[in-house]
C-alpha positions in Angstrom: 4.9 -14.2 5.7 2.6 -12.6 8.3 3.0 -9.2 9.9 3.4 -8.9 13.7 3.2 -5.7 15.6 2.3 -4.2 19.0 -1.5 -3.6 18.7 -1.5 -1.6 21.9 0.5 1.1 20.1 -2.2 1.6 17.5 -3.9 4.9 17.9 -7.7 4.6 18.4 -9.7 4.8 15.2 -13.4 5.4 15.6 -14.0 4.3 12.0 -12.1 1.0 12.3 -15.2 -1.1 12.2 -16.7 0.7 9.2 -14.2 0.2 6.3 -16.6 -0.3 3.4 -16.2 1.2 0.0 -19.0 3.7 -0.5 -19.1 5.9 -3.6 -17.5 9.2 -2.8 -19.5 12.4 -3.0 -18.3 14.3 -6.1 -18.9 17.7 -4.3 -16.7 19.3 -1.6 -17.0 17.6 1.7 -18.3 19.6 4.6 -18.3 16.7 7.1 -15.8 16.2 9.9 -12.6 14.2 9.7 -14.1 10.9 10.6 -16.8 11.0 8.0 -14.4 12.3 5.4 -12.0 9.4 6.1 -14.8 6.9 5.6 -16.1 8.4 2.4 -12.7 8.8 0.9 -11.9 5.1 1.2 -13.7 4.3 -2.0 -11.5 3.6 -5.0 -11.9 6.3 -7.6 -13.1 5.6 -11.1 -10.0 7.2 -12.6 -7.2 4.6 -12.6 -3.9 5.6 -14.3 -1.9 2.5 -13.3 -3.3 -0.8 -12.1 -0.6 -3.4 -11.3 0.4 -6.3 -9.1 3.6 -5.5 -7.2 6.2 -7.8 -5.7 9.1 -6.5 -3.6 12.4 -8.2 -2.7 15.3 -7.2 -0.6 18.6 -8.0 -2.3 22.3 -7.6 -1.2 24.0 -5.0 -3.4 26.6 -7.6 -4.2 23.9 -9.4 -6.3 22.8 -6.4 -8.2 25.3 -6.4 -11.0 24.3 -10.0 -12.0 20.6 -9.1 -11.8 21.2 -6.0 -13.9 22.9 -8.0 -16.6 20.1 -10.6 -16.8 17.4 -7.9 -16.8 19.2 -5.9 -19.5 19.3 -9.0 -21.7 15.5 -9.3 -21.5 14.1 -5.9 -20.9 14.8 -2.3 -22.1 16.1 0.5 -20.0 13.5 3.1 -19.1 13.9 5.9 -21.6 14.0 8.5 -18.8 16.7 6.8 -16.8 19.9 6.4 -18.9 23.0 4.9 -17.4 23.0 5.0 -13.6 19.3 5.6 -13.3 17.6 8.7 -11.8 16.7 10.1 -8.4 13.2 9.7 -6.9 12.2 12.0 -4.1 8.8 11.9 -2.4 7.1 13.8 0.4 4.4 11.7 2.1 1.3 13.1 3.8 -0.5 11.5 6.8 -2.6 12.3 9.8 -1.2 13.2 13.2 -1.9 9.7 14.4 -0.3 8.2 11.2 -3.5 6.7 9.8 -2.0 5.7 6.5 1.0 4.2 8.2 -1.1 2.0 10.4 -3.4 0.9 7.5 -0.3 -0.4 5.8 1.0 -2.1 8.9 -2.3 -3.7 9.6 -2.6 -4.9 6.0 -6.0 -3.5 5.2 -7.4 -4.7 1.9 -8.1 -1.2 0.9 -5.6 1.5 1.8 -4.0 4.5 0.3 -1.4 7.2 0.7 -0.8 10.7 -0.7 2.6 11.9 -1.8 4.3 14.6 -3.9 7.0 13.2 -6.1 9.9 14.5 -8.1 12.0 12.5 -10.6 15.6 13.7 -11.1 18.1 15.8 -9.4 16.6 17.4 -6.3 19.1 20.3 -6.4 17.3 21.6 -9.5 13.8 21.8 -7.8 12.2 25.2 -7.8 8.7 26.6 -7.9 8.4 25.9 -11.6 9.7 22.3 -11.6 7.1 19.7 -12.7 6.2 17.3 -9.9 3.5 14.7 -9.5 0.8 14.7 -6.9 -0.1 11.0 -6.5 -2.6 8.9 -4.7 -1.3 5.3 -4.5 -3.8 2.8 -3.2 -4.1 -0.9 -2.8 -7.4 -2.8 -3.4 -6.9 -6.4 -2.3 -3.8 -7.4 -4.3 -4.0 -4.8 -7.0 -2.0 -1.5 -6.7 -3.5 1.5 -8.3 -1.7 4.8 -8.9 -3.3 8.0 -10.1 -1.5 11.3 -10.4 -1.5 14.8 -11.8 1.5 16.8 -13.0 1.8 20.3 -11.6 4.4 23.0 -11.1 5.8 22.6 -7.6 4.3 25.8 -6.3 0.8 24.6 -7.3 1.4 21.2 -5.8 2.3 22.8 -2.5 -0.7 25.1 -2.6 -3.0 22.1 -3.2 -1.5 19.8 -0.5 -0.1 22.2 2.1 -2.4 25.2 1.8 -5.4 23.2 0.8 -6.3 25.6 -2.0 -7.9 24.6 -5.3 -5.4 25.2 -8.1 -5.4 25.5 -11.9 -5.3 22.1 -13.6 -6.2 20.4 -16.8 -10.0 20.0 -17.1 -9.7 16.2 -17.4 -8.0 16.1 -14.0 -10.7 18.0 -12.2 -12.1 15.0 -10.3 -8.7 13.9 -9.1 -7.6 17.3 -8.0 -10.9 17.6 -6.1 -10.3 14.2 -4.5 -6.8 15.3 -3.3 -8.3 18.5 -1.8 -11.0 16.6 0.0 -8.4 14.1 1.3 -6.0 16.7 2.7 -8.8 18.8 4.2 -11.1 16.1 5.4 -8.3 14.1 7.2 -6.1 17.1 8.1 -3.1 15.7 6.3 0.3 17.2 6.6 3.9 16.2 5.5 5.2 13.5 7.7 8.2 11.9 6.0 10.4 12.2 2.9 12.2 9.5 1.0 14.8 9.5 -1.7 16.7 6.9 -3.7 18.5 6.2 -6.9 16.3 4.0 -9.3 17.2 1.9 -12.2 14.2 0.9 -14.2 13.6 -1.7 -16.9 10.5 -2.1 -19.0 9.0 -5.1 -20.9 9.0 -5.5 -24.6 7.0 -7.7 -27.0 5.5 -10.5 -25.0 6.4 -8.7 -21.7 4.6 -5.4 -22.4 3.3 -3.9 -19.2 6.1 -5.4 -17.1 8.4 -3.1 -15.1 11.3 -4.0 -12.9 13.0 -1.4 -10.7 16.2 -1.5 -8.6 16.3 1.1 -5.8 19.6 1.9 -4.1 20.8 4.2 -1.3 17.3 4.5 0.2 17.2 7.4 2.6 14.8 9.8 4.2 14.2 12.6 6.7 11.4 13.8 9.0 11.7 17.5 8.6 12.6 20.2 5.9 10.0 18.8 3.6 10.8 21.1 0.6 11.9 18.8 -2.2 14.8 21.0 -3.1 16.0 21.7 0.5 19.7 21.2 1.3 18.9 19.0 4.3 20.5 16.0 6.0 19.1 12.7 5.1 19.6 9.3 6.7 19.8 5.8 5.2 16.5 4.1 6.1 17.5 0.8 4.5 20.9 -0.7 5.3 23.6 0.4 2.9 24.3 -3.1 1.8 20.7 -3.7 0.6 18.7 -2.7 -2.4 15.0 -3.1 -3.1 13.9 -4.9 -6.3 10.3 -4.4 -7.3 8.4 -6.2 -10.0 5.3 -4.6 -11.4 3.1 -6.5 -13.8 -0.4 -5.9 -15.2 -1.5 -9.5 -15.0 1.2 -12.1 -14.4 4.9 -12.2 -13.9 6.7 -14.1 -16.7 8.2 -17.5 -15.9 11.8 -16.4 -16.8 11.5 -13.6 -14.2 10.3 -15.9 -11.4 13.0 -18.3 -12.3 15.6 -15.5 -12.1 14.3 -14.6 -8.7 14.5 -18.2 -7.5 18.1 -18.6 -8.9 19.2 -15.4 -7.2 17.5 -16.7 -3.9 15.5 -13.5 -3.6 12.9 -13.5 -0.9 9.6 -11.6 -1.0 9.3 -9.0 1.7 6.7 -6.5 2.8 8.7 -3.3 2.9 7.4 0.2 2.5 9.8 3.1 2.1 7.3 5.4 3.7 6.9 3.1 6.7 10.7 2.7 7.0 11.1 6.5 7.1 8.5 6.8 9.8 10.1 4.1 11.9 13.7 5.2 11.3 12.9 8.5 13.0 11.0 6.9 16.0 7.6 8.1 15.0 6.3 4.6 15.3 7.5 1.2 16.6 10.5 -0.1 14.7 10.2 -2.8 12.0 11.1 -5.5 14.5 7.6 -5.3 15.8 6.0 -6.3 12.5 8.3 -8.6 10.7 9.4 -12.2 11.4 12.8 -12.5 13.0 14.0 -14.6 10.1 12.5 -12.2 7.5 15.2 -10.3 5.5 13.4 -7.1 6.4 14.2 -7.6 10.0 17.7 -6.3 9.2 16.1 -3.0 8.3 15.2 -2.5 12.0 18.4 -3.7 13.5 20.6 -0.9 12.6 20.6 2.7 13.6 19.9 4.9 10.5 23.1 6.1 8.9 23.6 9.7 7.9 23.7 10.5 4.2 24.1 14.0 2.9 23.0 13.3 -0.6 
């Protein structure tokens, strides 16, 4: 499955021909945005999660059967319980959507910055623990690194670009985030939220994780995680996203399950869907095949959702 999009809509990028992986300077960057963007493309030496990820779009009518089969092989995530848990994320990007376009163009090395909360967003206040995360892809491997901070400190770091108190072992990562937001002039661009059911591998399947994401919605303003603001569905209400995350390989029983359920692999990014749903970039129809299940994501006007 190949991506298609309108290249003429791509904002100019003076660093487009210089996308190597130099070693980042450990000290604060004093260079301009272009130099910072180049230097910060290098994968960090601190990797919290290294995984292969495969995503599928599935009709919600198929979810109960999938859930039963997964529950027979895997354990429910201990943090989820019945019905799963909420996942709310604020994504940061440049004014010309650099990270969005890196994803659309399928660059071998790309990254994104987000602040994420797990649970009920109505309980979020300054003292709520959230995660500042850098998620990056190096060839086919997805790497996620993060630091847990009180929400007030996460906002100071990412919005006010101020060094904050942190665990000594996380110093290099916090400095990287600070250089990223300051060097590329990042700001909140989109927010996403959904209900997640998570299953984790046991015994021979250790390291395996399968998630079912439902009611995927977003907004393009009011970026406080706890704000009582209107959200819109950014994936059709009749679809869920199934994601398989594995350290090395996906077990045969799971690939067989996907085949029997007639699941089709899609390249779908919740962040990109939120950007497109609010007309900040060309809609998905420009970069998916007409016969790709993801094409349906672009076909419908986003539906309002208060939750």
